Backbone bond lengths (Angstrom), bond angles and torsions (degrees), N, CA, C in turn:
res aa  C-N    CA-C-N  psi(-1)  N-CA   C-N-CA  omega(-1)  CA-C   N-CA-C  phi
1 X - - - 1.455 - - 1.477 110.70 -
2 X 1.329 115.45 123.88 1.515 118.60 179.45 1.506 115.84 -79.10
3 X 1.275 116.30 166.66 1.495 116.87 -175.39 1.544 110.01 -68.11
4 X 1.347 120.35 -31.41 1.439 121.19 174.34 1.552 114.09 -52.41
5 X 1.388 111.13 -41.01 1.550 113.61 -177.27 1.484 106.03 -75.34
6 X 1.235 125.60 -25.87 1.500 121.49 175.03 1.481 114.22 -69.33
7 X 1.367 119.04 -23.04 1.331 119.43 178.46 1.628 109.91 -73.82
8 X 1.267 114.95 -24.57 1.425 118.93 -175.60 1.624 109.85 -93.10
9 X 1.268 114.42 -18.21 1.497 117.83 -173.60 1.504 108.92 -130.44
10 X 1.375 113.09 164.64 1.483 119.20 175.57 1.539 104.85 -141.76
11 X 1.302 112.03 146.76 1.437 118.74 176.15 1.553 112.45 -105.61
12 X 1.312 116.31 139.33 1.481 118.40 -176.68 1.544 109.57 -141.47
13 X 1.217 119.92 150.18 1.518 125.90 177.20 1.546 108.28 -148.31
14 X 1.348 113.76 160.13 1.397 120.07 176.85 1.513 107.69 108.37
15 X 1.279 118.05 -153.75 1.433 129.05 -172.71 1.512 112.58 -62.75
16 X 1.292 122.56 111.16 1.498 130.83 174.50 1.546 115.33 6.55
17 X 1.254 114.51 54.08 1.547 120.60 -177.17 1.467 113.58 -73.15
18 X 1.364 118.11 -22.19 1.513 119.43 177.90 1.490 115.22 -58.91
19 X 1.294 117.85 -20.01 1.527 119.83 -176.62 1.494 106.88 -71.26
20 X 1.368 118.55 -18.44 1.461 117.88 -179.13 1.572 119.76 -82.41
21 X 1.325 111.06 -1.31 1.332 112.38 -172.09 1.581 110.83 -131.96
22 X 1.269 119.07 152.68 1.436 124.33 179.00 1.591 105.45 -81.29
23 X 1.337 114.15 114.08 1.338 118.22 -176.34 1.613 116.51 -101.55
24 X 1.296 122.86 150.67 1.451 120.83 169.16 1.492 109.97 -64.05
25 X 1.293 117.57 154.43 1.360 126.25 -176.27 1.533 109.73 -59.48
26 X 1.359 116.22 132.09 1.476 118.79 176.97 1.514 110.74 85.86
27 X 1.313 123.43 -9.41 1.402 128.07 -176.47 1.575 113.78 -59.65
28 X 1.390 113.02 -38.89 1.387 120.42 -176.03 1.472 116.67 -87.13
29 X 1.323 119.36 2.43 1.498 125.82 -179.37 1.513 114.66 -93.06
30 X 1.326 118.47 -12.58 1.457 116.92 -175.55 1.616 108.44 -80.07
31 X 1.278 114.66 138.53 1.449 114.15 178.31 1.541 112.63 -66.09
32 X 1.333 114.16 157.20 1.448 121.51 178.53 1.562 110.23 -68.87
33 X 1.358 120.01 156.30 1.376 124.13 174.65 1.513 109.85 -71.52
34 X 1.308 120.25 172.20 1.492 121.90 -179.49 1.520 109.30 -58.48
35 X 1.261 116.75 -31.38 1.526 120.14 -179.46 1.584 112.14 -77.52
36 X 1.276 115.82 -4.54 1.532 122.47 -177.97 1.496 112.59 84.60
37 X 1.355 118.15 20.42 1.559 120.94 177.13 1.527 107.77 -80.93
38 X 1.247 119.21 137.20 1.445 127.89 169.46 1.520 109.33 -105.29
39 X 1.259 116.58 122.90 1.516 122.96 172.76 1.516 111.53 -77.03
40 X 1.244 123.05 114.06 1.479 120.68 175.57 1.452 111.84 -114.20
41 X 1.337 113.33 126.56 1.515 122.29 172.09 1.494 110.39 -96.95
42 X 1.366 108.09 106.88 1.495 118.44 -174.84 1.567 107.98 -79.92
43 X 1.370 114.98 159.27 1.419 121.71 176.69 1.585 109.07 -84.84
44 X 1.241 122.15 13.84 1.483 126.23 179.75 1.470 110.68 -161.75
45 X 1.360 117.48 165.94 1.494 120.89 179.26 1.417 106.49 -89.91
46 X 1.322 117.30 136.62 1.466 126.46 -179.02 1.509 106.31 -121.21
47 X 1.322 116.55 135.04 1.437 123.54 -178.86 1.564 115.42 -110.17
48 X 1.369 115.78 -21.35 1.440 118.61 178.94 1.598 106.99 -150.28
49 X 1.323 112.63 150.93 1.398 119.58 178.75 1.538 107.85 -148.02
50 X 1.346 120.06 137.44 1.443 119.64 -178.72 1.603 103.89 -147.45
51 X 1.242 118.65 141.34 1.454 123.24 177.03 1.512 110.50 -127.42
52 X 1.383 116.79 137.88 1.417 119.85 173.59 1.508 104.30 -118.99
53 X 1.376 116.66 -170.00 1.448 124.16 179.34 1.563 111.29 -58.63
54 X 1.294 112.94 -52.44 1.471 117.99 -176.95 1.518 115.45 -119.33
55 X 1.318 118.04 24.83 1.520 124.64 -179.86 1.573 111.14 -155.00
56 X 1.246 109.87 146.95 1.508 121.42 174.12 1.530 101.88 -130.03
57 X 1.371 115.97 135.29 1.410 125.14 173.88 1.505 110.74 -130.52
58 X 1.318 115.47 144.94 1.377 122.80 175.15 1.461 117.75 -144.80
59 X 1.331 120.71 156.24 1.446 119.84 -174.49 1.605 105.07 -128.85
60 X 1.293 112.49 131.75 1.539 115.65 174.97 1.575 106.47 -89.19
61 X 1.303 110.32 162.98 1.546 121.63 -175.63 1.465 107.89 -60.90
62 X 1.364 122.45 -20.81 1.480 120.93 177.80 1.421 118.30 -84.87
63 X 1.314 117.94 3.18 1.439 126.02 178.24 1.526 113.40 90.83
64 X 1.266 118.36 5.27 1.505 123.35 173.85 1.498 113.70 -80.16
65 X 1.243 115.39 127.81 1.497 119.26 -176.97 1.497 109.28 -112.59
66 X 1.461 115.17 144.13 1.417 118.34 -175.02 1.577 107.16 -137.83
67 X 1.368 113.62 148.23 1.443 119.18 -173.79 1.515 107.68 -129.62
68 X 1.343 116.96 127.30 1.463 125.29 -179.98 1.509 105.72 -112.25
69 X 1.423 117.06 118.77 1.510 117.06 176.68 1.544 108.66 -83.58
70 X 1.297 118.28 145.60 1.392 123.71 179.17 1.625 110.02 -120.88
71 X 1.283 112.99 124.94 1.454 118.04 -178.54 1.551 109.54 -121.27
72 X 1.287 114.16 163.11 1.493 119.36 178.08 1.530 111.82 -102.97
73 X 1.334 117.35 129.92 1.413 123.70 -178.39 1.594 106.44 -77.42
74 X 1.391 114.02 159.04 1.480 117.97 -178.74 1.555 109.94 -56.76
75 X 1.403 120.18 -27.03 1.403 124.20 174.34 1.544 117.84 -71.86
76 X 1.383 112.39 -16.27 1.510 118.43 177.33 1.461 112.53 102.68
77 X 1.397 117.43 0.65 1.446 117.07 174.83 1.474 115.23 -86.27
78 X 1.384 118.67 154.74 1.425 119.23 178.10 1.413 113.43 -82.70
79 X 1.439 120.69 137.41 1.390 123.89 -173.31 1.500 105.68 -121.01
80 X 1.238 118.02 129.23 1.484 125.45 177.36 1.467 110.67 -81.56
81 X 1.363 118.04 125.64 1.536 122.04 175.30 1.433 113.62 -84.38
82 X 1.223 115.17 -178.01 1.643 121.82 -178.63 1.497 107.79 -69.46
83 X 1.195 116.14 132.73 1.488 128.29 175.42 1.527 107.94 -62.08
84 X 1.393 115.48 128.93 1.482 119.65 -179.63 1.549 110.99 -120.86
85 X 1.321 112.56 132.25 1.441 118.76 178.51 1.573 108.07 -80.63
86 X 1.230 116.94 136.60 1.511 121.99 177.98 1.558 105.78 -88.02
87 X 1.374 112.78 114.50 1.373 120.45 -178.09 1.502 109.66 -91.08
88 X 1.238 120.54 112.24 1.438 125.89 -178.76 1.532 108.51 -150.64
89 X 1.361 118.75 147.76 1.521 118.98 -170.36 1.540 108.03 -74.23
90 X 1.246 125.61 -24.20 1.508 129.83 -179.87 1.431 106.41 -98.55
91 X 1.288 115.62 155.87 1.534 124.64 172.07 1.599 105.08 -75.85
92 X 1.268 108.48 154.74 1.545 117.28 -179.14 1.520 107.98 -100.24
93 X 1.425 115.98 137.47 1.469 125.18 -177.71 1.584 107.14 -87.13
94 X 1.387 114.45 -50.14 1.422 116.31 -176.37 1.514 107.70 -155.06
95 X 1.395 113.28 165.58 1.431 123.91 177.27 1.463 111.44 -129.20
96 X 1.341 113.74 155.56 1.409 123.42 177.20 1.597 113.95 -146.68
97 X 1.252 122.04 129.18 1.464 123.12 -178.29 1.479 110.38 -108.59
98 X 1.411 111.03 136.46 1.605 118.13 163.10 1.463 104.32 -98.16
99 X 1.369 116.82 -166.93 1.486 119.90 178.11 1.506 110.63 -53.58
100 X 1.245 125.83 -50.32 1.501 120.86 179.97 1.501 112.21 -135.68
101 X 1.335 119.57 23.94 1.456 119.93 173.86 1.580 109.50 -126.95
102 X 1.287 112.62 165.53 1.395 120.18 177.21 1.552 107.54 -131.86
103 X 1.329 118.56 127.67 1.375 126.65 179.88 1.507 106.44 -105.64
104 X 1.301 123.98 131.61 1.451 129.22 -177.34 1.510 110.77 -126.44
105 X 1.235 120.00 134.75 1.435 126.99 175.38 1.567 110.32 -113.56
106 X 1.348 110.22 118.10 1.548 118.50 -175.00 1.595 105.62 -77.62
107 X 1.297 115.84 160.99 1.465 120.38 177.32 1.520 111.60 -67.16
108 X 1.319 117.87 -16.54 1.436 122.25 177.24 1.541 113.66 -94.59
109 X 1.360 112.13 5.13 1.477 116.58 175.87 1.586 113.26 89.57
110 X 1.266 121.46 10.66 1.423 120.72 176.36 1.581 109.73 -86.29
111 X 1.376 115.16 137.70 1.421 122.95 -178.24 1.591 107.36 -97.63
112 X 1.261 119.43 126.50 1.473 125.69 -177.28 1.510 107.56 -118.70
113 X 1.280 118.84 145.94 1.463 117.16 174.31 1.598 108.67 -136.29
114 X 1.309 118.01 134.58 1.475 124.66 -179.58 1.544 102.87 -120.51
115 X 1.389 117.88 125.01 1.372 120.74 174.66 1.595 108.23 -103.41
116 X 1.309 117.39 171.84 1.396 123.51 -170.44 1.598 109.66 -61.91
117 X 1.353 113.87 -34.93 1.451 113.33 -179.47 1.413 115.48 -70.56
118 X 1.285 119.64 -13.56 1.488 125.46 -178.62 1.566 113.97 -100.91
119 X 1.362 114.02 2.08 1.504 117.96 -177.07 1.454 110.58 -63.88
120 X 1.287 119.36 -33.96 1.452 126.35 -178.57 1.549 112.51 -66.70
121 X 1.383 115.06 -31.50 1.410 115.07 178.16 1.494 120.01 -81.45
122 X 1.353 117.70 -0.91 1.517 121.55 -178.98 1.527 109.44 -72.55
């Protein structure tokens, strides 16, 4: 697979992560590989992805960052919250998640931090 193909696609594995992304039609019907990899065709180009215990963050190729809070239901299953757009005057270059925080680096070199208590304000 060439680098150009990686810009259009993303590979994911583990707990039902495809529900967190807008997929192209038919993307979620292909069987996983022998190693358990699911090939997801997203409806947009993604340049960075990071997951923490209670948060998922991703970055589109246009520099827009998004945060998805993850909570645990009373039954113990993980529940995906509403996707939040990170409002900032500069475009974001990369994202990194801790357990319940997201650190973002802007294209101008500014470091930003969002913790779980401030997800609602985004």
